[in-house]
C-alpha positions in Angstrom: 21.0 202.3 94.4 22.4 205.8 93.7 20.1 208.5 92.5 22.0 211.5 91.0 18.9 213.6 90.2 15.9 214.6 92.3 12.8 216.7 91.5 10.4 218.1 94.1 6.9 219.4 93.2 5.4 221.3 96.1 2.6 223.5 97.1 1.6 224.5 100.7 -0.3 221.2 101.3 2.2 218.6 100.1 5.5 217.9 98.4 6.3 215.0 96.0 10.0 214.2 96.1 11.4 211.9 93.4 14.9 210.6 93.3 15.6 209.6 89.7 18.1 207.3 88.1 18.1 206.1 84.5 16.0 203.0 85.4 14.5 203.7 88.8 12.5 206.2 90.8 12.2 206.5 94.6 9.2 208.5 95.7 8.2 210.1 98.9 5.4 212.5 99.9 5.9 215.1 102.6 2.9 216.8 104.3 3.0 219.9 106.6 2.3 219.4 110.3 -0.6 221.9 110.1 -3.0 222.0 107.2 -2.6 225.1 105.0 -5.2 227.7 105.6 -6.1 230.2 102.9 -6.1 233.8 104.0 -8.3 236.5 102.6 -6.9 240.0 102.6 -8.9 242.8 104.2 -7.7 246.3 103.4 -6.7 248.4 106.3 -5.6 245.5 108.5 -1.8 245.4 108.9 -0.3 242.1 107.9 -3.6 240.7 106.6 -3.1 238.0 104.0 0.3 236.8 105.0 1.1 233.3 106.3 4.3 232.5 108.1 6.4 229.8 106.4 6.1 226.3 107.9 9.8 225.7 108.7 9.2 222.1 109.8 7.5 221.3 106.5 10.4 222.9 104.5 13.0 221.1 106.6 11.2 217.8 106.0 11.4 218.4 102.3 15.1 219.2 102.5 15.7 216.0 104.4 13.8 214.0 101.7 16.1 215.6 99.1 19.3 214.5 100.8 21.6 212.4 98.6 20.8 214.0 95.3 23.5 215.8 93.4 21.3 217.9 91.2 17.8 219.1 92.3 15.0 220.5 90.2 12.3 222.4 92.2 8.9 222.8 90.6 5.4 223.9 91.7 2.4 226.1 90.8 2.9 229.0 93.1 5.0 230.6 95.8 5.8 227.5 97.9 8.8 226.6 95.6 10.3 230.0 96.3 9.8 229.6 100.0 11.7 226.3 99.8 14.5 227.9 97.8 14.9 230.7 100.4 14.8 228.1 103.2 17.5 226.0 101.5 19.7 229.1 100.9 19.4 230.2 104.5 19.9 226.8 106.2 21.9 224.4 103.9 24.3 226.1 101.5 25.6 222.7 100.3 22.1 221.8 99.1 21.6 225.3 97.6 24.5 224.6 95.3 22.8 221.5 94.1 19.6 223.2 93.0 19.9 223.5 89.2 16.5 224.8 88.3 13.2 226.3 89.6 10.2 226.0 87.3 6.5 226.7 87.4 4.5 223.5 86.9 0.8 223.2 87.6 -0.3 219.8 89.1 1.3 216.9 87.2 0.7 213.3 88.0 3.8 211.5 89.4 4.5 209.9 86.0 4.3 213.3 84.3 6.6 214.8 87.0 9.2 212.1 86.4 9.0 212.5 82.6 9.3 216.3 83.0 12.4 216.0 85.2 14.1 213.4 83.0 13.5 215.7 80.0 14.9 218.7 82.0 18.0 216.9 83.2 18.7 215.4 79.7 18.5 218.9 78.2 20.7 220.3 80.9 23.3 217.5 80.5 23.4 218.1 76.7 24.4 221.7 77.3 27.5 220.7 79.4 30.8 220.9 77.5 32.1 217.5 76.3 35.5 216.5 77.6 
């Protein structure tokens, strides 16, 4: 079955990727190789409080998104922006398919699908009619 739309909700500990058609949803969950560690900043220490991006994790999310023609990226914090930067740097074809980036807290899978369907419906209504 062809799934034109996809939504990914992610933070630094997991990503929920949903490929959505009008009557079907295919779900996958991607986890990083290493568990996310919270860093506490200490003033006066160079580089304190900065984590390097988990490129393997981001690449696995990109792979899970393959096949979608329009992609919505959502999440509560900075991980979604790291994914966007990764996609722009490594897969320009996919970067062109990202149609939105939204801040969304921690929805259930059903809430995520409903949010994405509403988003894509509104986006499609804004397209010029031919």
